[in-house]
N, C-alpha and C positions, 0 to 999 in steps of 0.2 A: 504494500500500500504506500503510495507516494504522497507528496504534499497536496496534490490536487484532490485525491480521495480523502485525505485527512481533513482538508478544509471543508469539503462538503459534509463529511460526517459530523464535524464540530458544529457547523451551521444548523443542520437539521436536528441534531441532538438538543441544542439549546432551544430551538423553536418548538420541538416536541415537548420538552420539559415545561416550557412556559405555557404551552397550550393545555397540558394536563393540570397545571396549577390553577388555571383560571377557566376551566372548561365551561362552567355555567354561563359565563359572559361571552362566550364565543358565538359566532354565527352558526346556524344549524349545519351548514356544509362541513364545518370543522368538527362539530360535536359528533356527527354520525361516523366520521372517520376514526375518532377516538374510541368508538364503541365497536369497531370492526372485530369480527370473530372468525377464526379459521374453521374449515370444515372438519368433520370427524371421519376423515379418510386415512387409510394407511399411508405411511410415508412412501413417496416415489410412485404411488399408484393412482394419482389424480392429476388433472390438468387445471391450472389456474387461468381462467379466461377473463380478461379485464376489458370492460366497456365503460368509458368514462361517464357517459350520461345517456339521455333518452335516445338520441339519434344512433349512437353506437350499439345500444341494446337492441333496437329494432333491426340493425344491420346484422346482429349476431344470430338471427333466427335460423338461417340455413346451416351455418357452421355448427350450432348446438345440435341440430337434428343429425348431422353426419357423425358427430362425436358420440352421441347417445347410441345410434345404430351400430357403431363400431365397438360398443361395450365399454366406452371410457367413462370414468367418473369425472365430473366437471364441477368446479366451483366458480360461479360468475361473481365478479365484484364490480361495483360502480361507485362513483365519487360524489354524487349529488343527491339531495333529497328527492328531486323529481325522478332521478334514475332509480332510486330505491323503491319509490311508489310503483313505477312501471314494472320493476323486477319482481315485486311481490305478486303482481297480477299475472305475470307471464310464467313464473316458475312451475305452477301446477301443470300447465300444458307442456312445457319443455321437459319436465321430468317424466310425465305420462305414467306415473305410478311405479317407476323403476327404482327409485331411491338413488339414482346415479347423479342427479343434478341438484345442486344447492346454490345458494347465493347470499350476498350481503355486501357490506360496505368495504371499500378499499382502505387499507390502513395508512397512517402517516408513513412517509418514506424515511423513517429513522430507525435505529436499532431496536428500540422498545416496541415500536409499532409492527415491525416486520417479524419479530421473534415468534409470535404466535403462529404465523403462517409458515415459518421455516423450521420449527422444531419437529414438525411432520411434513417435510418439504414436498412440494409437488414434483411430478415427473417431468413437467414442462410448463412454461409460462407463455401465454399467447395474449398479446395486446392488439386491440382493434385501432387502426388508423395511426395516431401519433402520440403514444403514451410512453415516454422514455424517462424512467425514474432512476437516477444514478445509483441511489442506495440499493434498491432492489436488484438492479442489473449486476451490480458488483457482487452482491450476496449470492445471486444465482450462479454467476461465473465461477466463484470460488468453490461452489459445491458441484460444479459440472452439470448444472441443469440447463437444458436448452431454453433460450429466450427468443421468441418469434414475434414478429409484427405482421399482421395480415391486413389487407386493404390499406397498406401503408400510404399515407398522404403527407406530403411535405412540400410546401410552397417555397418559391424563391425568397419571399419575405421572411418566412420562418428560418430558412437557412442562413440568411444574413444576420439574424438576431440570435443564432445558436452559439452560445458561449462555450467555454472550455468544458464545463460540466456536461453539457448536452452532447458535445462531441465525444467525450469519454464514454458516456452512456451508449451512444450509437456504436462505438467501436467494440462493445461487448455483446452486441446482438448476434445471435446465431444465424438468423435468417430474416430478411424482409421480403414479403410478397407484396410488391408495390401495386397500387391500383392503376397507375398510368405511367407512361414513359418519362414524363417530367418529374414525377415523384421518384421514380427509380433512379434517375440521374442525381436528384437532390440528396437522396439517402447515401448514394455512393460518395458524393462530395462531402457529406457530413462525416463520413468515416465508417459506415456500416460495411463489414467485410464481405458479406454475401447478400446480394440483392437480385431478385428475379421479378419478372412481370407476372402478377397474378390476375390482374383485372379488377374491375369494380364489382364487389359483391352485391351492391344495391340492385344491379341489373338481373341478378339471379334469385332474388328473394321470391318466396312463394306469394301467391295472391293474399292480400290482407285478410285477417279474420273478419267474419261477418259482424256487423254492428248489432247492438243490443235491440231487444224487442220494442223499446220505446220509439225507435225510428219509424215503425210502421204507421203510427199516427201522423207523423210529419209527411211521410210519403203520400198518404191518402189525402191530406189537406192541400199539399202542394203539387198534386199530380198534374194539374193543367198549367202549372207555372214554370217559366224558365228559372233556373237557379245558377247563380254565380258562386263558385267556391274559391275563396281567397285564402291561401294557406301560407303559414310560416311568416307572417308579417312581423317586421321589426319597427322600432320606434321611428316615427315619421312617415310610415307607409299607410297606416289606417286612413288618414285624411285623404291621401291620394286616391285610394281604392274606393272609399265611401263616396267621394265626389264623382268618380267615374260611374259607380253604381247608381247614384241618384240622378245623374244626367241621363243614363240609359233608361231609367224608369219613365222618363217623359215619352219615350217611344214604345217601351214595353212595360206598361203599368204594373203588370203582375210579377215583375222580376223580384225574386227573393235572393237573399245573401246568406251564405255560411262563411264566417270569418274565423280563422284560427291563428291567434298570435303565436310567435315562435317560443317565447319564454314565459313559463308559468308566473314568474314574478311580475309580469305586466298585465295579467288577467284583470286585476282590479282596476287599473288605470284605464284600460280599454273599455271596460264596462261603464265606468264613469263617463267616458267620452260619448258612448252611445246614449246614455241618459241625458246628457247635456244637449245632444242633437235632437232629442225627442223621438228617438226611434222605438218602435214596438219590437223589442227583442227578448229572447229567452236565453239563459245560460245553460249550456249542456250539463254543467255540474249540479244543477238543481233538478228536483223531480220533474219528469217529463209530462206535459199536459196532454189533453185529448185532442181529437181532430178539430173541434170547434175553436179551441184556443189557438191552435196552429194556423187556422185560416185567417186570424187577425194578427198574426205575427209576421213581421217582415224579415227579421234577421235572427239567425242562430249564432250565438257566440260560442264557439267550440273551445271551451276552457277546460278540456280534459286531455289526458295523455294517451297516445296510441290509437286514437280514432280517426285522425286525419287521413291516413292512407286509404281507408275504406270509404270515408266521407266524400272523397273526390268523385267517386262513381255516382253520387247523388246529384251531381251537377249537370247543367247544360254546357257550361264552359268553366275553365279554371284559370286562375292567375296564381303562379307560384312566386311569392314575394322574396324579399331579401336582396334583390338586385336593383332596386330603385333608390333606396336610402343608404345602401352599403355596397362595397365592391365584391362581396363574396358570393351572394346568391344562395339558393337552396335546391334540393333535389327535385327535378321535374319528372322523374320516371313514373311516379305513382299515378297522376292523372293521365299521362300519355298511355300507360298500360291499360288504364280503365277505358280507353277509347274516347276520352273527353278532350275537345279542342283546348289547347293549353298555350298560355302566354307567359313569358318570363322577362324580367328586366335585363338591361344590358350589362349589369354588374355581376356576371356569372363566373368569375375567375376560378372559384373553388370547385366548379362543376363543368369545366370546359370539356373534359373527356366525355361527358354525357351529352352536353348541349350540342356540340358540333355535329355528331352523327345524327341526332334527332332532328336538328334543324335541316341538315342536308337531305334527310329522308322526307321532309315536309310534315313531320309529326309535331313540330314545335315552332312557335313564333317568338322572336325576340322583339319586344315592344318598348320603345322609348317612353319615358314618363309622360311626355306631352301627347302621346298617342293612345294611352290606355283606354280612354273613353270611346274613341272612334273604333278601336279594335274590338271592344266589347259589343258595340252596336253592329258592326259588320259581321262579327262571328255569330251573334244571335240570329241574324237574318237568314243564315244558311245552315245552322246546326239543328239537329233533331232535339226534342225536349230532353231525352235521355239517351245515353250511349246504348248501342246494341250489345255491348259486352266487351270483355277483355280483348286486347289486341297484342300481337307478338311484337317484340322489339326488333330493331335491325340486328342482323346476325353478328355484326362486329361487336356488339355489346354483350353477347351471351357467352356462357362457358366459364365465367370467372370462378364459380364455386368448385368446379372440377379441377381447374388449373391450380387453385389455391390448395385444395386437398392433396393433390399429387406432390406439391412442394413441402407441405408440413408433415405428411404422414410418416416419413422416415425418422422424425424427431419425437414422435409421441410414445408414451410409455407402453410397454407390453404387459398385459396381465394385471 
């Protein structure tokens, strides 16, 4: 262990000690990590699969299924309260009564936090996307435990800000299955010793789980109405999309709206904004009303976790947000796969590997902010009220799960 490792260990040890000393006053995201518990699996005979929050947990679906079918014991960890809420709902389905799949919070990356997980150490560690924890990766390397990154995503900006601790962590990875060629090159430049192209697992996810029975009343009440689904909105985008929706209602008076903010912490603020606008809206987190109430409701605020992928199929058209008020964008695959005409903002740099082939295939429109209203009107004029059903993606986007599995399988524990 050299000065770089020692400096990191000292820093996280001090931070961990301080956090434990004042745990009650910490934000919830810190408190849940202080309560992280290891699975009751035999040492060396389980896989630690880490998905930092909601998006990564949704992405884990296909991989968890493959691991379970292969007889592997898996412990999923996540780092946020929202992730833990979704994890608690998904675990029964993922485990399917086998007793092989458990889950909980990700610990602090200090010796005290990691000790519980390493006293009966996993046979392999797999992180989704970009989770490089120097303390954990050093501990795994010293024990000879493979550390893998799947759907590895690394932008040029992240690479520029990667300090010596991050570079040291990357150098200890056993394998990175990168989601695209740009990320593959970025991981190599960061110092990861073995990087291969796995592809984007988002494109190989199974169709989303059906929505709960309460949606039947909404479908009945809105059956003759066009519906705009606006998903993953970030701060500054609700006003843009509400203005486009209200302008379109002048031509299509029955137009309804389902709007899903990206971050749970913004649910209350968005609801207040709806109230201030005088909108007749209902929150999905509240008890669902009957048909009569839905007929008088203009907007559904989708303030729940994990329902948006299936909710896109309830729309006549969809707008995937995140690319009008920010440069990153969000995943457009879900409404496209549902066969719903879909628009996305020009700031889609985090999803360029998905947007470009979809755009080239005519399955997606890139819509500037000043054209959102006109795109909604034009699309409403030619779109059916509801999609005829799921549609296949361009062939260039498929096969990521098979490729990723072939890359990681040699490093997984046996028995």
